[in-house]
Every structure is written in C-alpha cells, then in structure tokens.
N, C-alpha and C positions, 0 to 999 in steps of 0.2 A: 632366453636371458638377454640376448642381443637386442631383441625388439623392445623389451622392458627398459633396458638402459637407454635406448634411443628416445623412448617416451619420457623417461625421467629427465633427460637432457633438455627436452623441449620446454620444460618449466623455467629454464634460464632465459628464454628468449626476451621477455619484457625487461630483464635486468642485466643485459649483457654489459652495459657501461659500468655498472657497479661491480659485476663479476670481474671484469678485466682490471679495474682499479684494485680490487681486493687481491687478485693474483699478482699485480704489479708490486703492491706493498709487501706481499708475502715473499716475493723474489728479492726485493730490496732488503728486507729483514734477514733473509737467509744469507745474502752476500756479506752483510755486516758481521754476522756471526762467524763467517769464514775469514774475515780480515783480522780479527782480534788476535788469534794465535800467531799470525804473521808478524804483528807488531811485537809480540813477546820474543819471537825468533830474532827480529832485527835488533832489539835491545840487548839480548844475550850474546849476539854474534858481533855486533859493531859498536854499540854505545859504550860497552865496557872498555874498549880499547881507545876511546877518545880522551882528550884532555878534559879535566873536570869541568871547566867553564863551558866548553863546547858540548859536553855530555848533558849538562843541565839545560842549556838552550834547546838541545835536540829533544830531551824528554819533555820540556814545556810545550814544544810544538806538537809532539806526539799526544800529549795529554789533551791539548786543544782539539786535535783531530778526533781523538777517541770520544771527547765530550760531544762533538757535533754528531758523530756516528750514533752515540747512545740516544741523543735527542731525536735523530731521524728514525731510529729503531723504535723509540717510544711512540712517535707519531704513526709509524707503520702498524705497530701492534694495536694501537687504539683504533685505527680505521678497521683493521681486520676484526677486532672484537666487537666494536659498536656497529659500524655501518654494515659489516658482513652479517652480523646476527639479525639486524633489521631486514636485510635482504632475505634471509632465511625465514623470518616471521612473515614477510610479504608473500613468499612462495607458499608458506603454510596456509596463509589467508586465501590465496587463489585456489589451492587444492581443496581446502575445506568448503569454499563456496561451490566448487565444481561438484564435489560428491554430494553436498546437501541439495543442490539443484537436481542432481540425478535421482536422489531419493524421492524428490517431489514428482518425478516423471514415472516412477515405477508403479506397476499396477497392484491392485488389491491382492492378486494371487501371489505376488512376491512377499508381501507382508504376512500373508497367511502362514508362511513357512519360516519366518524369521523371528529372532528374539531382539527386542529393542536394545538391550544392553550390549549385545554383540555389534549391532550397527553403530552404537555410540562409540564403542572402542575403536572402530575404524576411522572415525572422524576426529578423535582426540589423541589417544596414545600413539596409534600408528603414524599419524601425520607428524607428530612432534619428532619421532625418530627419523622419519623420511627427510624432513627439512634440516635436521642436524647433520645428516649425511650430505645433503645437497649443499649446505653452507661449508662445512669443514672438509668434506671430501676432496674437492679440487685443490684447495690451498695446502692441505696436508700432503697430498701427492706431489705438488709443485715444490714445497719446502723440502720434502724428503729427497726428491730426485736431485735438486740443486745441491743440497748438502752432501749427499752421497757422492754425486759426480765431482763436485768441487773438492771434497776431501780426498777422493781417489786421485785426482790430478795432482794435487799438492803433495799427497803422501808419496806418490810415485816419484815426484821430483826430489823429495828428500831422500828416500831410500827404496830402491826396487826390492831388496831382500825383505825389508820389514813389511812392505806392502803385500808381497806374496804371502808372508806369514799371516798377516791380518785377514786376508781374503780367502784363505784356504778352507775355512769352515762355512763360507757363505752358501755354497751349493747344498750342503746338508741342512743348513738353517731354513732355506727356502722350501726344500722338500718337506721338512717337518711342519712348516707353516701351512703349506698346501694340504697336507694330510689332516691337520687339526681343523683347518677352515671348513672342510667338507662336513665334518661332524658338528661343528659349531652352527653351521647354517641350518641343519636339520633341527637342532635343539632350540634355536631361536624361533624357528617357524612354529614349533610346538608351543613355545611360550605364548605366541600371539593367540593361538587358538584357546589356550587355557585361560589367559587373562580376560579374553572376550566372554568366556563361559562364566567367570567370576562376576564380571560386570552385569551380565544378564541375570544372574541370581540375585545380585544386589538390587537391580532395578525392579525385578519381580517382587521381591520382599518389601521394598519401601513403598511401591505402588499399592500393595495390599496390606499395609501395616495395621490398618484398623481391623481387617478380618483376622489377622494373626493374633492380635490382642484380644479380640472378642472370643476367640476359641482357646485363649491361653496357650498357644502353640509356639511360644518363643523357643523352647528347647528343640522342637522338631525343626524349626527354621534354622537354628544354629547347627543342627546335625546335617541338614541339607547343604548349608553353606560350607561346613567343614569338608564335605566330600569334594566339592569343587575347589576349595582352597588347598586341600591336600594334593589334589592333582596338579594344581599350579605350582605348589612347592616342589613336587617331585620333578616337574618339567624344569623349574628353575635350577634345582640341584643338579640335574643332568647337564644343563647348559654351563653351569659354573664348574662342573667337573672337567669338561673339555676346555673351558676358558682357563681354569687353573693350570692344566697341563700346557696350554698354549703360552700363557704369560711366563710361567716359571721356566719352560723350555727355552723361550726366546731370550729371557734374562740370562739364563745359564750360557747360551751361545755367545751373547755379548761379553760376558765375564771371561769366557774361554778365549775370546779374541784378545782381550786385554792381557791375559796371562801369557798367551803365545807371543804377543808383541814384546812384553817385558823380558821373557826368556830369550827370544831372538835378539832383542836389543842388547841384553847383557853380553851375549856371545859376540855380537858385532863390536861393542865397546871394548871388550877384552882384546879383540884382534885389531883394534884401531881402524875399523872400516866405517865408523860413524862418529861424528862429533857429539859432545854432550848436548850442545844447544839444539842440534837437529833431533836428537833423541827426545829431549823435553818437548820440542815442538810437535814431534810425531805423536807423543802420548796425549798432548792437548787435542790434536786433530782426531785421534781415535775416539775421544769423547764426543767431538763434533760429529763423527761418523756414526757412533752408536745411538745418539739422540734421535736421528730420523728413523732409525730402526725401531726404537720404542714408539715413535709416532705412527709408524706403519702397523705396529701391534695394535694400538688404539684404533687406527683406521679399519683394521680387519674386523674388530669387534663391532665398530660403528657401522660398517658396511653390512654385516650380517643382520644387525638390528633394522637398519634403514631399508635394505633391499627386501627382507621378508615382509616388512610393513607395506612396501610399495607393491609387492605381489598381491597382497590382500586388497589394497586400494584399487588396483587395476581389475581384480576379479569382479568387484562391484560395478565399476564403470563399464565392464564388458557385458553386463546383463542388459539386454534390450527390453524396454517396456512391452508387455504383451498387448496393451491397448494403446494404439497410436493413431494419429491422423493419417489418412491416406494422402498421397501427394496431391490429389485433385480435390481434397475435401473442401466443402463450401461452408460459409457461416450459416447458422440457423437463425433466421430473422422473421420478424412479424409473426410470432407463433400464436396460433389459435388454440392448439392443444388436442387435436384429433390424434389418437394413438391406436395403432393396429399391430397386433401380434399375428403373424402368419406362420403356422406349423412350427412354432418355436420349441426346440428341445435344448437342454443344457445339462452338461456334466462337468464337475470339477476335474482339473487335470490329473489329480492323484487317485481318481477312482473311475471304475468302469460303470458305476451305478448312475443312472440318469436321474437328476433331481427333478427336471421338468420334461414332460413328454407331450409333444404335438399340441402345444397350446395355440388355440385360435381365439382371438379376442378383438373386438372392435369397440373402442371407447370414444364417444363423441366429445368434442370440446365442451368444457364446463360440467361434465358429468362427475358424480360423486359415487365412486365404486369402492366397495368394501371386500376385502379378501379374508376368508376364514378357513379353518381347517386344523387338523392335528399338527403338533410340533414336528418339524422336519418335512412338512409337505411341500415346501418350496415357495412360501409366500414372500419372504424377504428376498430370496434369490430372484424371483420374478421381477420384483420392483428394482432390484439392483441392476437388472439388464437394461432398464430404460436409460439411465445416465451412463451406461457402458462402464460400470465398475467391473463388470465381466462381459465378455462377448458371447453371443449365442453360439451353441455348438452346431445347431441346424436351424433353418428358417430365417425370419427377419422381423425386425421391429421398426415401424415407421411412425414418424411424427409429421403430421400434415403432409403425408405422402412421401416424405424423404426418409430413406433408410438411415438409421442413427449412425451407421458405419461410414456414411458418405458425407457427414457434416463434421465440423471441427469440434473437438472435445470441449474446448473452452466455451464456445457458443452454446453447445448442447447443455452443459452443466449450469451455465448462467441462467438458463430458462427452466430449471428444475429446483424446487426447494424441498428439503428433507428435514423432517422432525423425527428424531429417534427416541426410543425408550431410554437408552443410555446416553444422556446428554453430555457432550464434552465442551467444557468452558476452559478458556485459556487463562494463564496467569495474567493478571492485570485488573483493570477496573470494569465496572458494569458498562460504562460508556464504550470502552475498547471492545468488549465482547459483543455488544449489539452492533457496533459499527462494522464488525467483521462481515456482516451480511452485504454491506456496500461501503467499501473503504472511503469513498469520496462524499459520503452523506454529511449533511450539516447537522449541528446539534439539535435544531428544531425538528428535523426529519427523524432523528433517533428518538427523541422524546415522543413524537407522534406514534412511531412504531411501538414503543413501550406501552403507550396508552391503549392502542388497539389490541395488544397482547395481555391486557389487564395486569401489567407489571409496574406501571408508573407509581401507583400508591405505595407499594411495598418498597420500591427503590427509594422514594423520598423519605421513608422512615429509617433507612440505613444511615450509619454515622456521617458519611460524606456524600450521600445521595448517589448520583451517577459516577462520582469520582471515588467511590468506595472500592478498595481492593478486595476481591472475592476469594483470594487464596488459590492454592493448587487445585485445579479442576472444580473450582467453585465450592470448596469444602465449607465455606462460611454460610452457604445458603441452603435452604430446605429443598427437597426434591421438586415440589411444586414451583418454587421460585426459579430454580434452574431451568425447569421446563418452559416457563413463561419467557425467560430471557432468550431461550433458543427459538421460541415462536416469534418474539420481537425481531430477532435476527432475520427470520424468513420474511416477516412483514416488510422489513427494510429492503430486502432483496427484490421483493415484489415479482416473483416468477409466475408464469401462466400455468405451470404444472406443479402439483404438490404430491409428496409421498409422506404419509404418517405411519411410521413403523412402531406400532404398539405404544404410541406416545403417552398414554395415560395409564398403562397397565400397572406401573409401580407406585401409583399415587393413592393417597387416602381419599375418602369420598368427597370431602370438602375441596381438596386441591383438584381432584378430578373434575368436579363441577365447574370450577373457575377455568381450568385449562381447556375443558371441552367447549366452553363458550368461546374462548379465544380461537380454538381450532376451527369452529364452525364459521366464525367471522372471517378467518383467514381463507377458508376454502370457498367462500362465496365467489361465484363466476370463474372458478379455476377448475381445470381438470385435476381431480383428486383421487388418489389411491390410499385407502386406509387399511392397514394390516391390524386386525382387531383381535385382542385377547379377551376383553370383556364384551360379549356379544350385545349386551344391553346398550352399549354406546353407539351401535350402528343400526338400530331399528329403523331409523329414518333415512337410511342410505337409499339412493335411487336404484342401486343394483348391488346385490350381494353375490359373490362368487365363492363357491365351495371348492377348494383346491386340495387334491389328494395326489398320491403317487401316480395315479392314472390320468391326471390332468384336471380340467375343470369338469367336475361331476354334476354340479347343480348351479343354476343361475336364476336370479329373480329378486323380487322385493322380499322383505321380511314376512309379510302376510302370505305371499305366494309360496314361499319355501316352507312355512309352518303348515300351511294347508296340504302341501305335498307329503309331509310326514317322512321325509328322507333323512339324509345325513345331517343337514343343518338343524332340522327340528330336534333330532337326537342330541346334538351338541348344545342347543339352546336350553332344552329341558334339563340336561345334566348340569349346566352352568347355573340354573336357577335354583337348584336344590340346596 
C-alpha cells in the first residue's frame, strides 16, 4: 500500500503550484470558519455591556469584517471547486493517456485473455474515482485537521471540563471507523470487478447486436446480462451495507458528543463553573468540530473508491509487454524481402500443445507463397510470427539475414502489410481509413492507392465520396468494399512484404474476382504469403506449402502437388466437389 500511495502522489508533480494554492485556500477557508464563532462570543460577552452608540459602531465594524471574511471565503471556495477540479481533470487526462499508451504496447497474448469492456472500465470509471480522490483528498484532510485542531485549542481555552466531555468518545469512534473501513475496502474492490464484468457484457452484446437480432436471441442476452447485473447489485448491496453502518455509526457518535456536551454544560452552568456566553460559543464550536468529522466520513468512502481503482490501474501498468525491442535493436532498412524460418516451433503460453513444429522455410524476395492445410494447422500463427505478433518458442525467423528479434518492432511492422479476412475499419471517413496506411500521405496519393485497389469507382458513388462517413466498423459498406479499402490502405503503406490471411474467403464470386485482381496487383514484386481457404485462388502461386500439425508436409506448384496425389490433391478435389 505504501508503494501505491507513493506512486499516486507522483501524479501531483506537474501540478504542485496549483496543489499548494488549492491547499492554501482550503486552509484560509478553514480559518475563517473558526473565526465566526469567536465573533459571536465577543458580541455576547462584550458588546452587550457597551453603551448603545458604541455597541452599534462596534457591530458595524464587525459586520464589515465578517463581510470581508465571507468574500474571501467565497473566493477560496471558488478556487477549490473550479481550479482544483480542473487540476483533477488534468491528472485524469495524464493517467488516461498513460494507460492508453500502455494498452498500445501490450502484446497480442495479453488481449487474447482480456475482455474489452473490462479494459474500458479501467480507463473510464476507475480513473474518475482516482482523480476525485487525488483532488479532494488532500484538501479534505487539511480542512479537517485544521478545524479539529483549531476547535480543540479554542474549546480547551473555553472549558477544559467540556472539552474532556466532548472528546471522551473519540477513541471509540476511531476504532469503529477503522473496523468498518477494512470491510468497506473489500466491498468496493469487489464492486470494481463486478462493474467491469457488466461493461464487458454490454460491449460484447452491442458489438454483436446484429447476430443477436438475426437469431432473435434478445431474451437470452437479457438473461446473460441479468446474471452479471445481479452480481453487481449484490456487490453494491454488500458495500452499501457496510457504508450504512459506517455513516449511521459515525453520525450517532457525533450526536452523542453533542448530547454529552449539553448534559455536562448544564451541570457546569448549574454550578456556576461556566458562563452562558462561553457555553453558547462552545456549542457553536462543537458543530465546527463535528463538520470535519463528517468530511472524514466522506473521505473514507472516497478513499476506498479511489484507492481500489488505483490498485486496478497499477495492475495494468505493471504488466510488461511480452514482445519488446531489445536494448540493442536496430532499424530494419532497405528491405529486399528474403525470409528464412530456421527450425521454428511455437506454442501459446496457455497450452503445452505445439502449434508449429520444426518449420524450415526459405522464401526469396519477391516470391508468392501460398499456405494451405486444415483449420488449426498453424497457417495464421506462422504468418503472425513474421511481424512478431508472437515470438517463436524455438528457432528463429530472419528477414534479409537479420533475426526479427534483433530489429525494432516499429521498423519491422512498417515493412509488412497485412490484409485479413475480418477487415477492421475505424469510425470516420473513407479518406481517414485509407490514410491509416500512411498518415502523412497526400490526398492524391490516397486516391491513387484507391484506384490501384479497384476502390475509386465505388467510393465516388458514395454520398460524399472520400468524405463519406462509413459508420462503426464500416457497417455502411459491403464486404467487398471494405476489403478493397483495406487493400488500398496497404497500397498506400507500400511494404516490401505482404501477408494475405484468407482475404477473399468471405466474399461472393463477383467481389472475390475484383478483390483478387487488386491483391495480385498489390503482390507484384513483393514477398507475399497467402493463407488460402479457396484453393482455386492460389493455382498460380509460385509455391504452395501444405501445413499440418507435423509441419510442412508438402511443397511445390499446383501441378506438382496434384501430380503427387498427396494431401494437397485430396484437399483440392474435396473443395471442387
């Protein structure tokens, strides 16, 4: 916990000037609230005994002083509320930027095990609670400490007997607060987990809403959501159970303090040990004393919310990317495209089963290589090892003689273009999505890439051409149109190495023909790997590799493999039926 609090305090560093001003005005406002009861005491003790004319002048002066104090307090509270909250928002901005940047660094293996909704919860709900704590926490503590200390000093000066009576319950109150705080922390931590689960369920449902409706499974989704929502409600109920005991118990303690003071004050008045003016002032200061206790009650709840969120925040930041640059990694430049697999084996971290076994492969620059085989044979995995989406378990992969683990990730991936079956287009315009291939490209270059991808004609038929908004994940476009935009993106990137991952398998015959022409144009003079679902699309490949659980079982042209009558011939004949 100490280490986490130290890290949390580090986020104040860029805003120390604002923080100190915020605390200064909090202290100023606290002192003003301590002064007002003293003015009441002065009036009841001294002003009443003055001549009427003198008393009026004195009260006028006091009113002017109080007016100035109220205006100063107004300004102080405005600064705390406005500037202090802006400081909190800036810290939230910094933390959100930090965790988002960290998300970008994490490897595919991390996302294999995560739910997007839960990751979103850590960057939204959790961060808001953290920054509320970071903003309000210090000032609440300062205000509370000043008021409690100041009230204690003043109360002691008024009457030691009444002060002892007022403070007799404090040890019991703090023990009670500590006892309930422990339970509240556990409950709030569980809340975080539950709300993240609910967010994940919502994200999953909304992303697949068309599938839900096509199967008319709204009731099933409602039932699934109800399970997560019920768990969240149960966790909330548990946290509110402890919070209810905490709040009501602390309120009861403050009321008991008032009762004890009234009873003790009555006895002291009856025995002539305290003046009425002092007793009234004491009662006013008891309220000044109990207010910061209520503030501490709120702070305790706020701390549990914020700290449990910060723990989840640091959990993510503590995860190191599995795929990172070596300290001495060099940029990959002037790439020809020679790719060599040397005794490559691979297994995913959560399984002992090897997806790839002892793969040896030499692909010359500019070659067009097709990968075929049954589903689960490792075709996509093999291609994912080239840009280091995963690292090999054994062996090595080299590009132009350089091990891919010895070059920088950025330069490696800048030289590889990937066209996938499941095209992902971002929210925005056609222009924005093509430009993603090379953000500094000119509009003319983007239009040229679209023409090469056979996309320009259909783009110009859209309502606003290249400025047409394509909706979430390109929902307003057909499958063939989306695929051609993804190809245009890679044309714009202009990499020397290409990977086509079943890029036409989900298209109709007409769209496939157009996209196939675009892909062949893109592949010209580039080292190209094609993962094929439809074997008819790779008949002209320079080299076809048949990949199974045992590795590369067959290699050759279409005619050579058909003449061999082996695995490929069987797959092709089955596909043609």
